[in-house]
C-alpha positions, -999 to +999 in steps of 0.1 A: -379+086-247-398+054-250-379+022-258-388+025-295-363+019-323-381+043-346-379+070-320-342+063-316-337+065-354-355+098-356-335+112-328-303+100-343-313+115-377-320+149-360-287+148-342-269+140-374-284+171-390-272+192-360-238+176-363-237+187-400-246+222-389-217+221-363-193+212-391-206+240-413-203+266-385-168+254-377-158+258-414-172+293-415-155+303-383-123+289-396-125+310-427-133+341-407-104+333-383-080+330-413-092+364-426-088+380-391-053+367-388-044+380-423-057+414-414-040+417-380-070+413-358-054+386-336-075+393-305-107+385-323-091+356-340-082+341-306-119+342-296-129+326-329-104+298-323-120+292-288-154+290-305-141+264-329-127+244-301-161+244-284-177+233-316-152+204-319-158+193-284-196+193-288-194+176-322-176+147-305-203+144-279-230+146-305-213+119-326-211+096-295-248+101-288-257+094-324-237+062-323-253+050-291-288+058-305-280+039-338-270+008-317-304+006-301 
């Protein structure tokens, strides 16, 4: 990426939208996990929890990247 503040802002904006999607997916998976646990489908719920953990880890990395881009 060229050393261009407008380019950094556009990239940060796109990453911000992806981060919002991460949060929305996490919320949806959390609701599904709750339903699975309430309906005794623990093995699938465990997989859903693992997916949420991955989303959380990636959301942290995306947030860090956004902050670095916004500092440019």
